[in-house]
PDB file of N, CA, C and O in Angstrom:
ATOM      1  N   MET A   1      75.587 115.468  85.309  1.00  0.00           N
ATOM      2  CA  MET A   1      76.224 114.791  83.734  1.00  0.00           C
ATOM      3  C   MET A   1      77.066 116.248  83.697  1.00  0.00           C
ATOM      4  O   MET A   1      78.285 116.393  83.776  1.00  0.00           O
ATOM      5  N   HIS A   2      75.876 117.431  83.529  1.00  0.00           N
ATOM      6  CA  HIS A   2      76.478 118.795  82.753  1.00  0.00           C
ATOM      7  C   HIS A   2      77.832 119.087  84.117  1.00  0.00           C
ATOM      8  O   HIS A   2      78.794 119.765  83.755  1.00  0.00           O
ATOM      9  N   ARG A   3      77.824 118.528  85.683  1.00  0.00           N
ATOM     10  CA  ARG A   3      78.959 119.146  86.127  1.00  0.00           C
ATOM     11  C   ARG A   3      80.247 118.977  86.188  1.00  0.00           C
ATOM     12  O   ARG A   3      81.149 119.764  86.474  1.00  0.00           O
ATOM     13  N   ALA A   4      80.255 116.894  85.627  1.00  0.00           N
ATOM     14  CA  ALA A   4      81.866 116.453  85.233  1.00  0.00           C
ATOM     15  C   ALA A   4      82.005 116.316  83.757  1.00  0.00           C
ATOM     16  O   ALA A   4      82.960 115.802  83.174  1.00  0.00           O
ATOM     17  N   VAL A   5      80.820 116.897  83.163  1.00  0.00           N
ATOM     18  CA  VAL A   5      81.197 117.324  81.353  1.00  0.00           C
ATOM     19  C   VAL A   5      80.641 118.171  80.669  1.00  0.00           C
ATOM     20  O   VAL A   5      80.011 117.901  79.647  1.00  0.00           O
ATOM     21  N   PRO A   6      80.840 119.648  81.270  1.00  0.00           N
ATOM     22  CA  PRO A   6      80.115 121.239  81.166  1.00  0.00           C
ATOM     23  C   PRO A   6      79.428 121.208  79.684  1.00  0.00           C
ATOM     24  O   PRO A   6      78.258 121.439  79.379  1.00  0.00           O
ATOM     25  N   ALA A   7      80.751 120.775  78.707  1.00  0.00           N
ATOM     26  CA  ALA A   7      80.725 121.386  77.222  1.00  0.00           C
ATOM     27  C   ALA A   7      81.166 120.836  76.588  1.00  0.00           C
ATOM     28  O   ALA A   7      82.311 120.565  76.950  1.00  0.00           O
ATOM     29  N   ALA A   8      80.799 120.289  75.375  1.00  0.00           N
ATOM     30  CA  ALA A   8      81.522 119.386  74.200  1.00  0.00           C
ATOM     31  C   ALA A   8      82.789 119.722  73.757  1.00  0.00           C
ATOM     32  O   ALA A   8      82.891 120.921  73.501  1.00  0.00           O
ATOM     33  N   VAL A   9      83.873 119.007  73.567  1.00  0.00           N
ATOM     34  CA  VAL A   9      85.589 119.530  73.596  1.00  0.00           C
ATOM     35  C   VAL A   9      85.873 118.688  72.271  1.00  0.00           C
ATOM     36  O   VAL A   9      84.874 118.082  71.883  1.00  0.00           O
ATOM     37  N   LEU A  10      86.869 118.538  71.592  1.00  0.00           N
ATOM     38  CA  LEU A  10      87.288 118.021  70.425  1.00  0.00           C
ATOM     39  C   LEU A  10      88.027 117.045  70.954  1.00  0.00           C
ATOM     40  O   LEU A  10      88.743 117.630  71.766  1.00  0.00           O
ATOM     41  N   TRP A  11      88.255 116.033  70.978  1.00  0.00           N
ATOM     42  CA  TRP A  11      89.386 115.294  71.858  1.00  0.00           C
ATOM     43  C   TRP A  11      90.222 114.775  70.641  1.00  0.00           C
ATOM     44  O   TRP A  11      89.726 114.143  69.708  1.00  0.00           O
ATOM     45  N   MET A  12      92.060 115.241  70.793  1.00  0.00           N
ATOM     46  CA  MET A  12      92.403 114.720  70.112  1.00  0.00           C
ATOM     47  C   MET A  12      93.751 114.314  70.735  1.00  0.00           C
ATOM     48  O   MET A  12      94.118 114.646  71.862  1.00  0.00           O
ATOM     49  N   HIS A  13      94.686 113.290  69.560  1.00  0.00           N
ATOM     50  CA  HIS A  13      95.470 113.130  70.494  1.00  0.00           C
ATOM     51  C   HIS A  13      96.953 114.414  69.755  1.00  0.00           C
ATOM     52  O   HIS A  13      97.207 114.984  68.694  1.00  0.00           O
ATOM     53  N   PRO A  14      97.756 114.247  71.649  1.00  0.00           N
ATOM     54  CA  PRO A  14      98.799 115.730  71.875  1.00  0.00           C
ATOM     55  C   PRO A  14      99.616 115.778  70.366  1.00  0.00           C
ATOM     56  O   PRO A  14      99.744 116.697  69.557  1.00  0.00           O
ATOM     57  N   GLU A  15      99.897 114.970  70.364  1.00  0.00           N
ATOM     58  CA  GLU A  15     101.403 115.230  69.188  1.00  0.00           C
ATOM     59  C   GLU A  15      99.670 115.830  67.117  1.00  0.00           C
ATOM     60  O   GLU A  15      99.911 116.779  66.370  1.00  0.00           O
ATOM     61  N   ASP A  16      99.144 115.457  67.046  1.00  0.00           N
ATOM     62  CA  ASP A  16      97.893 116.139  66.541  1.00  0.00           C
ATOM     63  C   ASP A  16      97.544 118.091  66.508  1.00  0.00           C
ATOM     64  O   ASP A  16      97.235 119.011  65.750  1.00  0.00           O
ATOM     65  N   ALA A  17      97.849 117.795  67.822  1.00  0.00           N
ATOM     66  CA  ALA A  17      96.990 118.925  68.367  1.00  0.00           C
ATOM     67  C   ALA A  17      98.405 119.526  68.590  1.00  0.00           C
ATOM     68  O   ALA A  17      98.203 120.734  68.715  1.00  0.00           O
ATOM     69  N   ALA A  18     100.066 119.226  68.732  1.00  0.00           N
ATOM     70  CA  ALA A  18     100.712 120.136  68.618  1.00  0.00           C
ATOM     71  C   ALA A  18     101.421 120.084  67.125  1.00  0.00           C
ATOM     72  O   ALA A  18     102.634 119.880  67.150  1.00  0.00           O
ATOM     73  N   GLU A  19     101.155 120.153  66.564  1.00  0.00           N
ATOM     74  CA  GLU A  19     101.463 119.376  64.723  1.00  0.00           C
ATOM     75  C   GLU A  19     100.807 120.956  64.102  1.00  0.00           C
ATOM     76  O   GLU A  19     101.159 121.551  63.084  1.00  0.00           O
ATOM     77  N   ARG A  20      99.428 121.476  65.422  1.00  0.00           N
ATOM     78  CA  ARG A  20      98.317 122.887  64.381  1.00  0.00           C
ATOM     79  C   ARG A  20      99.025 123.519  65.352  1.00  0.00           C
ATOM     80  O   ARG A  20      99.202 124.698  65.045  1.00  0.00           O
ATOM     81  N   ASP A  21      99.758 123.063  66.957  1.00  0.00           N
ATOM     82  CA  ASP A  21     100.299 125.064  67.473  1.00  0.00           C
ATOM     83  C   ASP A  21      98.831 124.628  68.411  1.00  0.00           C
ATOM     84  O   ASP A  21      98.281 125.636  68.855  1.00  0.00           O
ATOM     85  N   LEU A  22      98.046 123.164  68.815  1.00  0.00           N
ATOM     86  CA  LEU A  22      97.004 122.991  69.953  1.00  0.00           C
ATOM     87  C   LEU A  22      97.362 122.874  70.717  1.00  0.00           C
ATOM     88  O   LEU A  22      98.421 122.247  70.726  1.00  0.00           O
ATOM     89  N   GLN A  23      96.776 123.392  72.080  1.00  0.00           N
ATOM     90  CA  GLN A  23      97.106 123.086  73.608  1.00  0.00           C
ATOM     91  C   GLN A  23      96.170 122.895  73.615  1.00  0.00           C
ATOM     92  O   GLN A  23      95.368 123.135  72.712  1.00  0.00           O
ATOM     93  N   ARG A  24      95.860 122.134  75.184  1.00  0.00           N
ATOM     94  CA  ARG A  24      94.573 121.838  75.520  1.00  0.00           C
ATOM     95  C   ARG A  24      93.715 122.672  76.204  1.00  0.00           C
ATOM     96  O   ARG A  24      94.198 122.995  77.290  1.00  0.00           O
ATOM     97  N   ASN A  25      92.333 123.273  75.926  1.00  0.00           N
ATOM     98  CA  ASN A  25      91.880 124.242  75.861  1.00  0.00           C
ATOM     99  C   ASN A  25      91.690 125.242  74.902  1.00  0.00           C
ATOM    100  O   ASN A  25      90.835 126.122  74.998  1.00  0.00           O
ATOM    101  N   ASP A  26      92.355 125.135  74.126  1.00  0.00           N
ATOM    102  CA  ASP A  26      92.543 126.180  72.676  1.00  0.00           C
ATOM    103  C   ASP A  26      90.929 126.054  72.653  1.00  0.00           C
ATOM    104  O   ASP A  26      90.076 125.412  73.267  1.00  0.00           O
ATOM    105  N   LEU A  27      90.979 127.154  71.462  1.00  0.00           N
ATOM    106  CA  LEU A  27      89.590 127.208  71.253  1.00  0.00           C
ATOM    107  C   LEU A  27      90.165 126.974  69.189  1.00  0.00           C
ATOM    108  O   LEU A  27      90.953 127.656  68.534  1.00  0.00           O
ATOM    109  N   ALA A  28      89.343 125.760  68.780  1.00  0.00           N
ATOM    110  CA  ALA A  28      89.751 125.428  67.530  1.00  0.00           C
ATOM    111  C   ALA A  28      88.466 125.857  65.857  1.00  0.00           C
ATOM    112  O   ALA A  28      87.547 126.650  66.061  1.00  0.00           O
ATOM    113  N   TRP A  29      88.552 125.532  65.115  1.00  0.00           N
ATOM    114  CA  TRP A  29      88.098 125.103  63.850  1.00  0.00           C
ATOM    115  C   TRP A  29      87.850 124.381  63.682  1.00  0.00           C
ATOM    116  O   TRP A  29      88.788 123.625  63.431  1.00  0.00           O
ATOM    117  N   ILE A  30      86.578 123.791  63.613  1.00  0.00           N
ATOM    118  CA  ILE A  30      86.744 122.001  63.254  1.00  0.00           C
ATOM    119  C   ILE A  30      85.604 122.058  61.516  1.00  0.00           C
ATOM    120  O   ILE A  30      84.491 122.484  61.209  1.00  0.00           O
ATOM    121  N   GLU A  31      86.657 121.407  60.875  1.00  0.00           N
ATOM    122  CA  GLU A  31      85.964 122.220  59.263  1.00  0.00           C
ATOM    123  C   GLU A  31      85.537 120.943  58.278  1.00  0.00           C
ATOM    124  O   GLU A  31      86.575 120.356  57.974  1.00  0.00           O
ATOM    125  N   SER A  32      84.387 120.318  57.682  1.00  0.00           N
ATOM    126  CA  SER A  32      84.579 119.490  56.817  1.00  0.00           C
ATOM    127  C   SER A  32      84.313 120.291  55.235  1.00  0.00           C
ATOM    128  O   SER A  32      84.500 121.380  54.691  1.00  0.00           O
ATOM    129  N   ARG A  33      83.702 118.814  54.925  1.00  0.00           N
ATOM    130  CA  ARG A  33      83.126 119.912  53.424  1.00  0.00           C
ATOM    131  C   ARG A  33      81.611 120.600  53.910  1.00  0.00           C
ATOM    132  O   ARG A  33      81.016 121.470  53.275  1.00  0.00           O
ATOM    133  N   ARG A  34      81.273 120.140  54.863  1.00  0.00           N
ATOM    134  CA  ARG A  34      79.996 120.519  54.992  1.00  0.00           C
ATOM    135  C   ARG A  34      79.681 121.442  56.127  1.00  0.00           C
ATOM    136  O   ARG A  34      78.543 121.704  56.517  1.00  0.00           O
ATOM    137  N   GLY A  35      80.739 121.883  56.594  1.00  0.00           N
ATOM    138  CA  GLY A  35      80.837 122.845  57.736  1.00  0.00           C
ATOM    139  C   GLY A  35      81.735 122.753  58.983  1.00  0.00           C
ATOM    140  O   GLY A  35      82.570 122.030  59.527  1.00  0.00           O
ATOM    141  N   ARG A  36      80.987 124.056  59.131  1.00  0.00           N
ATOM    142  CA  ARG A  36      82.703 124.162  60.211  1.00  0.00           C
ATOM    143  C   ARG A  36      81.587 124.811  61.599  1.00  0.00           C
ATOM    144  O   ARG A  36      80.524 125.426  61.518  1.00  0.00           O
ATOM    145  N   VAL A  37      82.677 124.185  63.260  1.00  0.00           N
ATOM    146  CA  VAL A  37      81.717 124.230  64.370  1.00  0.00           C
ATOM    147  C   VAL A  37      83.252 124.967  64.872  1.00  0.00           C
ATOM    148  O   VAL A  37      84.290 124.772  64.240  1.00  0.00           O
ATOM    149  N   GLN A  38      83.186 125.765  66.015  1.00  0.00           N
ATOM    150  CA  GLN A  38      84.319 126.057  66.727  1.00  0.00           C
ATOM    151  C   GLN A  38      84.584 125.145  68.189  1.00  0.00           C
ATOM    152  O   GLN A  38      84.033 124.121  67.786  1.00  0.00           O
ATOM    153  N   ILE A  39      84.827 124.951  68.951  1.00  0.00           N
ATOM    154  CA  ILE A  39      85.087 123.423  70.228  1.00  0.00           C
ATOM    155  C   ILE A  39      86.800 123.935  70.499  1.00  0.00           C
ATOM    156  O   ILE A  39      87.841 124.320  69.968  1.00  0.00           O
ATOM    157  N   ARG A  40      85.986 123.522  71.999  1.00  0.00           N
ATOM    158  CA  ARG A  40      87.172 123.744  72.716  1.00  0.00           C
ATOM    159  C   ARG A  40      88.220 121.702  72.214  1.00  0.00           C
ATOM    160  O   ARG A  40      87.821 120.591  71.864  1.00  0.00           O
ATOM    161  N   ILE A  41      90.178 122.620  72.631  1.00  0.00           N
ATOM    162  CA  ILE A  41      90.793 120.710  72.218  1.00  0.00           C
ATOM    163  C   ILE A  41      90.807 120.484  73.849  1.00  0.00           C
ATOM    164  O   ILE A  41      90.784 121.292  74.777  1.00  0.00           O
ATOM    165  N   GLU A  42      90.858 118.980  73.807  1.00  0.00           N
ATOM    166  CA  GLU A  42      90.996 118.629  74.703  1.00  0.00           C
ATOM    167  C   GLU A  42      92.356 117.252  74.157  1.00  0.00           C
ATOM    168  O   GLU A  42      92.343 116.546  73.149  1.00  0.00           O
ATOM    169  N   THR A  43      93.110 117.293  74.987  1.00  0.00           N
ATOM    170  CA  THR A  43      94.076 116.362  75.069  1.00  0.00           C
ATOM    171  C   THR A  43      94.312 115.189  75.673  1.00  0.00           C
ATOM    172  O   THR A  43      94.671 114.029  75.470  1.00  0.00           O
ATOM    173  N   GLY A  44      93.886 116.134  76.697  1.00  0.00           N
ATOM    174  CA  GLY A  44      94.072 114.445  78.222  1.00  0.00           C
ATOM    175  C   GLY A  44      93.331 113.249  78.562  1.00  0.00           C
ATOM    176  O   GLY A  44      92.938 112.360  77.807  1.00  0.00           O
ATOM    177  N   GLY A  45      93.183 113.378  79.992  1.00  0.00           N
ATOM    178  CA  GLY A  45      91.924 112.155  80.953  1.00  0.00           C
ATOM    179  C   GLY A  45      92.439 110.879  80.270  1.00  0.00           C
ATOM    180  O   GLY A  45      93.541 110.792  79.729  1.00  0.00           O
ATOM    181  N   ARG A  46      91.571 109.945  80.347  1.00  0.00           N
ATOM    182  CA  ARG A  46      91.961 108.488  80.881  1.00  0.00           C
ATOM    183  C   ARG A  46      92.231 107.771  79.414  1.00  0.00           C
ATOM    184  O   ARG A  46      92.796 106.688  79.260  1.00  0.00           O
ATOM    185  N   ASN A  47      91.818 108.431  78.607  1.00  0.00           N
ATOM    186  CA  ASN A  47      91.663 107.792  77.336  1.00  0.00           C
ATOM    187  C   ASN A  47      92.787 108.495  76.423  1.00  0.00           C
ATOM    188  O   ASN A  47      93.185 109.483  77.040  1.00  0.00           O
ATOM    189  N   THR A  48      93.528 108.347  75.044  1.00  0.00           N
ATOM    190  CA  THR A  48      93.957 109.000  74.284  1.00  0.00           C
ATOM    191  C   THR A  48      93.380 108.809  73.222  1.00  0.00           C
ATOM    192  O   THR A  48      92.796 107.746  73.010  1.00  0.00           O
ATOM    193  N   MET A  49      93.436 110.053  72.104  1.00  0.00           N
ATOM    194  CA  MET A  49      92.340 109.377  71.360  1.00  0.00           C
ATOM    195  C   MET A  49      93.813 108.398  70.135  1.00  0.00           C
ATOM    196  O   MET A  49      94.869 107.919  70.548  1.00  0.00           O
ATOM    197  N   PRO A  50      93.408 108.406  68.968  1.00  0.00           N
ATOM    198  CA  PRO A  50      94.345 107.441  67.896  1.00  0.00           C
ATOM    199  C   PRO A  50      95.101 108.902  67.541  1.00  0.00           C
ATOM    200  O   PRO A  50      94.632 110.038  67.606  1.00  0.00           O
ATOM    201  N   LYS A  51      96.486 108.441  67.131  1.00  0.00           N
ATOM    202  CA  LYS A  51      96.585 110.117  66.244  1.00  0.00           C
ATOM    203  C   LYS A  51      95.836 109.517  64.903  1.00  0.00           C
ATOM    204  O   LYS A  51      95.438 108.432  64.477  1.00  0.00           O
ATOM    205  N   GLY A  52      95.890 110.853  64.519  1.00  0.00           N
ATOM    206  CA  GLY A  52      95.626 111.178  63.081  1.00  0.00           C
ATOM    207  C   GLY A  52      93.783 110.906  63.271  1.00  0.00           C
ATOM    208  O   GLY A  52      93.063 110.888  62.273  1.00  0.00           O
ATOM    209  N   THR A  53      93.276 110.731  64.552  1.00  0.00           N
ATOM    210  CA  THR A  53      91.469 110.970  64.666  1.00  0.00           C
ATOM    211  C   THR A  53      91.170 111.897  65.812  1.00  0.00           C
ATOM    212  O   THR A  53      91.997 112.395  66.576  1.00  0.00           O
ATOM    213  N   VAL A  54      89.874 112.054  65.817  1.00  0.00           N
ATOM    214  CA  VAL A  54      89.505 112.805  66.139  1.00  0.00           C
ATOM    215  C   VAL A  54      88.406 112.625  66.608  1.00  0.00           C
ATOM    216  O   VAL A  54      87.683 111.970  65.858  1.00  0.00           O
ATOM    217  N   TYR A  55      87.714 113.088  68.044  1.00  0.00           N
ATOM    218  CA  TYR A  55      86.163 112.985  68.146  1.00  0.00           C
ATOM    219  C   TYR A  55      85.848 113.939  69.067  1.00  0.00           C
ATOM    220  O   TYR A  55      86.578 114.290  69.994  1.00  0.00           O
ATOM    221  N   ALA A  56      83.910 114.687  68.614  1.00  0.00           N
ATOM    222  CA  ALA A  56      83.578 115.122  69.037  1.00  0.00           C
ATOM    223  C   ALA A  56      82.356 114.750  69.585  1.00  0.00           C
ATOM    224  O   ALA A  56      81.763 113.963  68.848  1.00  0.00           O
ATOM    225  N   PRO A  57      81.443 115.173  71.155  1.00  0.00           N
ATOM    226  CA  PRO A  57      80.390 114.191  71.475  1.00  0.00           C
ATOM    227  C   PRO A  57      79.367 115.126  70.808  1.00  0.00           C
ATOM    228  O   PRO A  57      79.609 116.152  70.173  1.00  0.00           O
ATOM    229  N   PHE A  58      78.495 114.718  71.007  1.00  0.00           N
ATOM    230  CA  PHE A  58      77.333 115.321  70.582  1.00  0.00           C
ATOM    231  C   PHE A  58      76.235 116.499  70.916  1.00  0.00           C
ATOM    232  O   PHE A  58      75.623 117.285  70.193  1.00  0.00           O
ATOM    233  N   PHE A  59      76.261 116.258  72.391  1.00  0.00           N
ATOM    234  CA  PHE A  59      75.596 116.563  73.529  1.00  0.00           C
ATOM    235  C   PHE A  59      75.573 117.809  73.774  1.00  0.00           C
ATOM    236  O   PHE A  59      74.769 118.363  74.523  1.00  0.00           O
ATOM    237  N   ASP A  60      76.583 118.407  73.069  1.00  0.00           N
ATOM    238  CA  ASP A  60      76.010 119.937  73.392  1.00  0.00           C
ATOM    239  C   ASP A  60      75.379 120.834  72.297  1.00  0.00           C
ATOM    240  O   ASP A  60      75.720 120.934  71.118  1.00  0.00           O
ATOM    241  N   GLU A  61      74.256 121.540  73.045  1.00  0.00           N
ATOM    242  CA  GLU A  61      73.731 121.946  72.121  1.00  0.00           C
ATOM    243  C   GLU A  61      74.595 123.449  71.304  1.00  0.00           C
ATOM    244  O   GLU A  61      74.567 123.755  70.112  1.00  0.00           O
ATOM    245  N   GLY A  62      75.067 123.921  72.066  1.00  0.00           N
ATOM    246  CA  GLY A  62      76.205 125.066  71.678  1.00  0.00           C
ATOM    247  C   GLY A  62      77.177 124.924  70.751  1.00  0.00           C
ATOM    248  O   GLY A  62      77.564 125.982  70.254  1.00  0.00           O
ATOM    249  N   VAL A  63      77.631 124.033  70.415  1.00  0.00           N
ATOM    250  CA  VAL A  63      78.197 122.978  69.339  1.00  0.00           C
ATOM    251  C   VAL A  63      77.961 122.156  68.361  1.00  0.00           C
ATOM    252  O   VAL A  63      77.903 121.004  68.791  1.00  0.00           O
ATOM    253  N   PHE A  64      77.745 122.252  66.881  1.00  0.00           N
ATOM    254  CA  PHE A  64      76.653 122.015  66.253  1.00  0.00           C
ATOM    255  C   PHE A  64      77.505 121.085  65.562  1.00  0.00           C
ATOM    256  O   PHE A  64      77.778 121.049  64.362  1.00  0.00           O
ATOM    257  N   ILE A  65      77.914 120.276  66.577  1.00  0.00           N
ATOM    258  CA  ILE A  65      78.753 119.500  64.939  1.00  0.00           C
ATOM    259  C   ILE A  65      78.467 118.327  63.842  1.00  0.00           C
ATOM    260  O   ILE A  65      79.091 117.694  62.990  1.00  0.00           O
ATOM    261  N   ASN A  66      77.172 118.415  64.364  1.00  0.00           N
ATOM    262  CA  ASN A  66      76.141 118.106  63.164  1.00  0.00           C
ATOM    263  C   ASN A  66      76.570 118.652  61.925  1.00  0.00           C
ATOM    264  O   ASN A  66      77.269 117.898  61.248  1.00  0.00           O
ATOM    265  N   LYS A  67      76.294 119.906  61.407  1.00  0.00           N
ATOM    266  CA  LYS A  67      77.161 120.229  60.850  1.00  0.00           C
ATOM    267  C   LYS A  67      78.008 120.434  60.029  1.00  0.00           C
ATOM    268  O   LYS A  67      78.063 121.181  59.053  1.00  0.00           O
ATOM    269  N   VAL A  68      79.208 119.175  60.816  1.00  0.00           N
ATOM    270  CA  VAL A  68      80.100 118.972  60.676  1.00  0.00           C
ATOM    271  C   VAL A  68      80.000 117.351  59.773  1.00  0.00           C
ATOM    272  O   VAL A  68      80.752 117.060  58.843  1.00  0.00           O
ATOM    273  N   ALA A  69      79.414 116.874  60.061  1.00  0.00           N
ATOM    274  CA  ALA A  69      79.651 115.523  60.012  1.00  0.00           C
ATOM    275  C   ALA A  69      78.801 114.504  58.960  1.00  0.00           C
ATOM    276  O   ALA A  69      77.643 114.843  58.718  1.00  0.00           O
ATOM    277  N   ILE A  70      78.989 114.057  58.729  1.00  0.00           N
ATOM    278  CA  ILE A  70      78.487 112.689  57.167  1.00  0.00           C
ATOM    279  C   ILE A  70      76.559 112.797  57.817  1.00  0.00           C
ATOM    280  O   ILE A  70      76.109 112.470  58.915  1.00  0.00           O
ATOM    281  N   ASP A  71      75.910 113.325  56.716  1.00  0.00           N
ATOM    282  CA  ASP A  71      74.771 113.244  57.225  1.00  0.00           C
ATOM    283  C   ASP A  71      74.059 111.497  56.737  1.00  0.00           C
ATOM    284  O   ASP A  71      72.956 111.299  57.247  1.00  0.00           O
ATOM    285  N   ALA A  72      74.500 110.536  56.008  1.00  0.00           N
ATOM    286  CA  ALA A  72      74.196 109.197  55.869  1.00  0.00           C
ATOM    287  C   ALA A  72      72.803 108.914  56.678  1.00  0.00           C
ATOM    288  O   ALA A  72      72.280 109.382  57.689  1.00  0.00           O
ATOM    289  N   ALA A  73      72.414 107.743  55.558  1.00  0.00           N
ATOM    290  CA  ALA A  73      70.979 107.093  57.350  1.00  0.00           C
ATOM    291  C   ALA A  73      71.858 105.706  56.501  1.00  0.00           C
ATOM    292  O   ALA A  73      72.329 105.669  55.365  1.00  0.00           O
ATOM    293  N   CYS A  74      71.825 104.635  57.613  1.00  0.00           N
ATOM    294  CA  CYS A  74      71.386 103.620  57.472  1.00  0.00           C
ATOM    295  C   CYS A  74      70.643 102.581  56.933  1.00  0.00           C
ATOM    296  O   CYS A  74      69.865 102.024  57.707  1.00  0.00           O
ATOM    297  N   PRO A  75      70.715 102.077  55.455  1.00  0.00           N
ATOM    298  CA  PRO A  75      69.884 101.846  54.420  1.00  0.00           C
ATOM    299  C   PRO A  75      68.372 101.176  55.301  1.00  0.00           C
ATOM    300  O   PRO A  75      67.169 101.439  55.308  1.00  0.00           O
ATOM    301  N   ILE A  76      69.330 100.143  56.011  1.00  0.00           N
ATOM    302  CA  ILE A  76      67.909  98.982  56.307  1.00  0.00           C
ATOM    303  C   ILE A  76      67.582  99.684  58.312  1.00  0.00           C
ATOM    304  O   ILE A  76      66.510  99.252  58.735  1.00  0.00           O
ATOM    305  N   SER A  77      68.253 100.478  59.224  1.00  0.00           N
ATOM    306  CA  SER A  77      68.007 101.020  60.543  1.00  0.00           C
ATOM    307  C   SER A  77      66.917 102.066  60.060  1.00  0.00           C
ATOM    308  O   SER A  77      65.693 101.934  60.101  1.00  0.00           O
ATOM    309  N   LYS A  78      67.694 103.181  59.572  1.00  0.00           N
ATOM    310  CA  LYS A  78      66.788 104.712  59.009  1.00  0.00           C
ATOM    311  C   LYS A  78      67.581 105.513  59.561  1.00  0.00           C
ATOM    312  O   LYS A  78      67.450 106.706  59.284  1.00  0.00           O
ATOM    313  N   GLU A  79      68.680 105.077  60.541  1.00  0.00           N
ATOM    314  CA  GLU A  79      68.790 105.657  62.096  1.00  0.00           C
ATOM    315  C   GLU A  79      70.419 106.271  61.193  1.00  0.00           C
ATOM    316  O   GLU A  79      71.204 105.584  60.540  1.00  0.00           O
ATOM    317  N   PRO A  80      70.464 107.439  61.422  1.00  0.00           N
ATOM    318  CA  PRO A  80      71.618 108.548  60.970  1.00  0.00           C
ATOM    319  C   PRO A  80      72.981 107.847  61.025  1.00  0.00           C
ATOM    320  O   PRO A  80      72.978 106.659  61.348  1.00  0.00           O
ATOM    321  N   ASP A  81      74.274 108.514  60.715  1.00  0.00           N
ATOM    322  CA  ASP A  81      74.965 108.033  60.919  1.00  0.00           C
ATOM    323  C   ASP A  81      76.406 108.915  60.766  1.00  0.00           C
ATOM    324  O   ASP A  81      77.336 108.867  59.960  1.00  0.00           O
ATOM    325  N   PHE A  82      76.139 109.659  61.835  1.00  0.00           N
ATOM    326  CA  PHE A  82      76.540 111.149  62.304  1.00  0.00           C
ATOM    327  C   PHE A  82      77.829 110.960  62.765  1.00  0.00           C
ATOM    328  O   PHE A  82      78.483 111.870  63.275  1.00  0.00           O
ATOM    329  N   LYS A  83      78.444 109.235  62.537  1.00  0.00           N
ATOM    330  CA  LYS A  83      79.986 108.947  63.343  1.00  0.00           C
ATOM    331  C   LYS A  83      80.726 109.291  62.441  1.00  0.00           C
ATOM    332  O   LYS A  83      81.519 109.865  63.187  1.00  0.00           O
ATOM    333  N   LYS A  84      81.177 109.443  61.407  1.00  0.00           N
ATOM    334  CA  LYS A  84      82.686 109.369  60.798  1.00  0.00           C
ATOM    335  C   LYS A  84      82.356 110.945  59.552  1.00  0.00           C
ATOM    336  O   LYS A  84      81.574 111.399  58.716  1.00  0.00           O
ATOM    337  N   CYS A  85      83.382 111.144  60.134  1.00  0.00           N
ATOM    338  CA  CYS A  85      84.293 111.871  58.489  1.00  0.00           C
ATOM    339  C   CYS A  85      85.281 113.159  58.428  1.00  0.00           C
ATOM    340  O   CYS A  85      85.388 114.020  59.302  1.00  0.00           O
ATOM    341  N   ALA A  86      86.006 113.088  57.146  1.00  0.00           N
ATOM    342  CA  ALA A  86      87.076 113.898  57.557  1.00  0.00           C
ATOM    343  C   ALA A  86      87.237 115.583  57.703  1.00  0.00           C
ATOM    344  O   ALA A  86      86.742 116.617  57.253  1.00  0.00           O
ATOM    345  N   VAL A  87      88.279 115.124  58.649  1.00  0.00           N
ATOM    346  CA  VAL A  87      87.955 117.141  59.255  1.00  0.00           C
ATOM    347  C   VAL A  87      89.207 117.767  58.745  1.00  0.00           C
ATOM    348  O   VAL A  87      90.070 117.064  58.220  1.00  0.00           O
ATOM    349  N   LYS A  88      89.334 118.922  58.860  1.00  0.00           N
ATOM    350  CA  LYS A  88      90.349 119.617  59.105  1.00  0.00           C
ATOM    351  C   LYS A  88      90.307 120.668  60.800  1.00  0.00           C
ATOM    352  O   LYS A  88      89.292 121.144  61.309  1.00  0.00           O
ATOM    353  N   VAL A  89      91.546 120.754  61.261  1.00  0.00           N
ATOM    354  CA  VAL A  89      91.268 121.143  62.651  1.00  0.00           C
ATOM    355  C   VAL A  89      92.716 122.480  62.928  1.00  0.00           C
ATOM    356  O   VAL A  89      93.869 122.193  63.252  1.00  0.00           O
ATOM    357  N   VAL A  90      92.255 123.675  62.715  1.00  0.00           N
ATOM    358  CA  VAL A  90      92.710 125.020  62.737  1.00  0.00           C
ATOM    359  C   VAL A  90      92.298 125.493  63.998  1.00  0.00           C
ATOM    360  O   VAL A  90      91.217 125.517  64.585  1.00  0.00           O
ATOM    361  N   LYS A  91      93.738 125.957  64.328  1.00  0.00           N
ATOM    362  CA  LYS A  91      93.421 127.149  65.643  1.00  0.00           C
ATOM    363  C   LYS A  91      92.560 128.212  65.598  1.00  0.00           C
ATOM    364  O   LYS A  91      92.923 129.047  64.769  1.00  0.00           O
ATOM    365  N   ALA A  92      91.443 128.522  66.247  1.00  0.00           N
ATOM    366  CA  ALA A  92      90.750 129.751  66.228  1.00  0.00           C
ATOM    367  C   ALA A  92      91.518 131.175  66.141  1.00  0.00           C
ATOM    368  O   ALA A  92      90.873 132.224  66.127  1.00  0.00           O
TER     369      ALA A  92
END
């Protein structure tokens, strides 16, 4: 798996990236009220992100995306809800 995807990237719609002067493989800051991290931009691949949304996987120990994501938990299962939050993306 590491050979296929060696590092986390921020999946972003190509038009959203262009509006921020970002291209594939550019380094960017992803920031929320809780924190910010640097991550590489990805605009290609088999699936295009919907415009206005971004996605960052959690597997890369070098990109602590949990610093950015909401820290709420499900009241029933007690599982962390690290799946959504508002962010700002800017070129690093």
